[in-house]
N, C-alpha and C positions, 0 to 999 in steps of 0.2 A: 554974457555974461555964461561963463563956463561953469559947466556941469558937473564935473570932473570926471569923466567921461570922456575918453578915445579912443579911436576906431584904428586897431591895427595900420600899417602901414603892408601892402601883399609884397610880399618879396618872392622875387622871379624866380624860379626852380627849373635846372635842367633837367630836361626827359627829351626823352627819347620819341623820336614821332611813331607815328603806329602806321604801317603795313596798309599799305592801302589792298583795299580790296574789293574788285572789282562785283558786277552781278550777269561773270561769265560771257565774255567779249567773244561772238562769236565773229561777226566783219568788222569794218573799220577800222580807226586807227589810234594807238596807244603814242601819248604823247608824256613831256621830260623822260625819255630812257639814255642809256650813258650809249658811247658808238663810238668807236674809230678817230670817223671824220669831222669831231669836234669833242673840245676839251671844256663842255658842258654837259651837262647832263642836260639837254633840254630838245633834243631827237621827236621828229617824230617819226612810229614805228605803221604799217600798214600790216593790217592782216589779215591768214590770205590764208586757204584750206587746209595747211597742212603746215607752217611757218609762218616767219612775220618780218619785215621786206623794208629797211631803212628808207625813205621816204626821199634822207640826204642825199646816198653815197647810193644805196644799189644791194649795199648788203644783209646775204640771207641769215636767219639766225633761225635754223630747224626746229619745231615744237608743232603740241599737238593741241589747239586753242577747241573751244575756248580758253581764252584763257583769266584764268582767276583772281589773280594780285599779280598785283608787284611791291618787288621789295626790293630795297639798297642791303649790301650786301662784302668786305671784301670776297676776291677770286680770286685762287694762283696764276691769274694772269696776270693779275696787277705787279706793278713792281714792287711795289710797295705794300706792305699792312693793314698800313694806315687809308690809302684808296681803296674807297666804295666805288660798289660801280653798284647796277640795275638788274636784278633777275629777273625771270616773270615765273608764274606759276602755271604750268599748263590741265591741262583737263587729263594727263596722267599721275601727275600728281610731281612731276618733274619742275626743280629750279634750271628753268635754262637759262646762263647769263647772255646782255645783251652785250659784251662789249666784245668775247671771244667766241663764242656759244656750243661753251661748252657743260653739261648735262650734271648738275649735282643732286 
């Protein structure tokens, strides 16, 4: 028997994923970053003392660990503004594109 009460159905809403804030990675690896050697954002980068290095192709991206965060955004290196790449936030407060190495 129904009591006249219905629960509203949940409606999925589009939302943007928040940036990933890391607890200050000084050494190790960061996963799921963009690199020119892969069409997807699925590369691992090794963290060194003054740069990160793609484990797939060996491309070096200068930065200053510890790595404080990973963000997705567009970069001037991309051919289309709708294409997003990954940026890392280093200890200097600089955002470094993992695709081309540009700091913004």
